[in-house]
N, C-alpha and C positions, 0 to 999 in steps of 0.2 A: 717459319718461326712464329709469325703473327697469327697464323691459323690455329696453331696448337694453343696459344694463349687464349684466343677467342673461344675455342672449344672448351677449355678448362673453365673459363669465366662463365660461359653459358651453363655448364654443368653445376657450378657453384650457385648460380642464380636460381636454377631450378630447384636445387636442394633447399635453398633459403625460402623459396615460395612454398614448397611442400611443408617445411617445418612451421612456417607462419600459419598456414591453413590448419595444420594439426594443432598448433597452439590455440588458435581461435576456436576450433571445435571443442577442445578440452576445456577451454575457459567457459564456453556456453554450457557444457555439461555440468561443470562445477557450479555455475550460477543456478542452474535448474535444481540441482541436488541441495543447494544451500537454501534457496528462497522458496522452494515448493512447499515444505512443511510450515513455512511462516506466513501463510496466506491469511486472508480475512475471514475465511470460512470457519468450519468447525475446528476447534483447537484440540491439540493432543490431550488425551485423558479426559475428554468431555463426552458424556453420553448424549444420546439423541434427546432425552427428556430435558437435560440441562441446556442444550442448545435451543430447544423450543421455548423454554422458560426465559432464556436470555433474549430471544427475538421478541417474545410477547412483551417483556419488560421494556425493551427499547422502543417498540411501537407505542406502548402506553405513555412513556415519558415524552416521546416526540409529539404525540397527540395532545397531551396536556400543555406542552409549551406552545403548540400552534393555537390551541383554543385561548390561552392566555394572551397571546399576541393579537389575535382577532378581537378579543374582548377589550383590550386596551385601545386599539385603533377605533373601534365602534363606540367607545366610551360606555361599554356595558359593565365594566368592572366596578366594584364597589369603591366609593371614595375613601380615601385614607382618613383615619381619625386623628392623625397627628396634626399639631398646630405649628404654624410658622413662627410663633412667638416663643421666646426663651422663657422657660419656667425656672424660677430661682430655687 
């Protein structure tokens, strides 16, 4: 009697392991299908020229901010014309 229960129990455990593997594989496939189009690269509906302009603009803005940071550290930026005194 005990061997029959052990056999049935082992068969149930194998089915559970198979179904959990299948569920994990399906979950990974679902994640790939959901997150693949949402990457950081070229967006949907964007042409190559638009992507190139966006990259050039991002590089220009990053360069401007970097130059401004270096200028402020090296004290090369122009002094402010604002006064510390309150004007009535």
